[in-house]
N, C-alpha and C positions, 0 to 999 in steps of 0.2 A: 666301299663295298655295303654291300648288305649286312645286318646283323642274324645270327642266326637263337633263334629262342625255341627248345626244344619243353615241346611241353608233359610232362609227367602224372598219370591217374595215378599214382601208389602202387598197382599194383605188384608183385614180384617178377611177374615174365618180364616187366621192360628191363631192367637187369640180367638177370639172366639170358635172355636173349640175344640181349642187346638192340632195343628199339625205345622209340619214345610214341603216347598216345597223338601229338600233332607234333607240328615240326613248323615255326613260322619265319620263312625269310625274308624282311622285305613289307610290304604286304600281300606276299601270299601265303595259304597256311594248310599243310597239306594233314591231313587226318588218315593214320592207320586202320588197317582194319581192326571193325567194331562188331564185338559180336553180343548176342544177349543173355551175357555172365552179370553177375549181380557182385556189388562186393563182395560180400561170403563166397562167391567164387560158383552158385547155383545160376545153371542155367532160369531163366525168363521165360515163361510160355511155352513149355514144353510143347510140343510136339503142333503148335500152334505157328506161323508163322508170317499171320497178319499180328500176332503181341509182341514174336521177338523182334521184329520192323518198328514195332513202331519206342519198344522200348530199347535199339541201339540206337536211333535218331533221338533219344530225349537226350543217349551218353554221348552222343559227337555233339550235340547242344552246347552239353557243361564245358563237351574240349573245346569246342570255338571262343564260347566264351572268356574263358580261361587265358585264349590267344590273341583275345582285343577281337572277336569276329564276333559274327549269329548267324542266324541260314539263312536271312537273305544275303550273307555275301559268298552263297554257296554256287559257286557257276559247274559243278562237276560231281555226279555221283556214279559208284561203281559199285554195284548187287552184286553177289554171288550168292550161289540157290543150289540146296542140291537136291530138285525137285522142280523145273523147270515149268511143273501142271500149276504148282498151285502161285503164279504167277498175278494174280488175281486180286489174289490176299494182300501180298506183295504189295504189288503195285499200287491198292489203294491205303497203306498206309505209310509209302512214300507222299502222294497224291494229298494224301493230309495236314502232310508239314509240306509241302510244295507248289503244294498248288496255284500261289499267283507269282512265287519266286521260278519254278520254270527252268532247270537245270541244266544242261546237259547230261543225260544219264542214260545209262547202261545197265541189263541183265544178262547175269550169263550166269547159265548150269553147270556146276563143278560135278567131279563125284563123291567129292564130299569133304568138312573140314575138318579142326583140330577134335572135334570131339560128334560122336554120334548125334547129339540131342542138340546139335548145334545146324540152324535152316536155313541161316539169311546171315552172311558177311560184307560187311557195307565200308566202303573210301569215301570218304569226302572231299574236293579241292573246293579251296577256296579263295577271291579274293577281293581283301578290303579295297571301297574305291578312297581316291583320294579326298 
């Protein structure tokens, strides 16, 4: 049986809503939907999907490190965006982090995220090689 490890970012919402920043079971890590909100609760990259995406991937990178992984272990990204016409800006930021890694990826337009200031939310799946 694989051991489950819940990774917390310390955000107050984790306990209120009942979720973990990331969960590792065996060599698989799932990172929860991540947005461009900093430690003080402020939106990073207001009105800038490129800056929000870059900030999100730095947060995801930290969560993966806490779980014993890195961006190189990412096999899947899921990007939820509020304006698909901004796909090139979001895609450019994705490419800066994953140009060589090339995980499977999805970009899906959604009606909205938890705050109207948030333009992008990203989830990733990582598998640590044996």
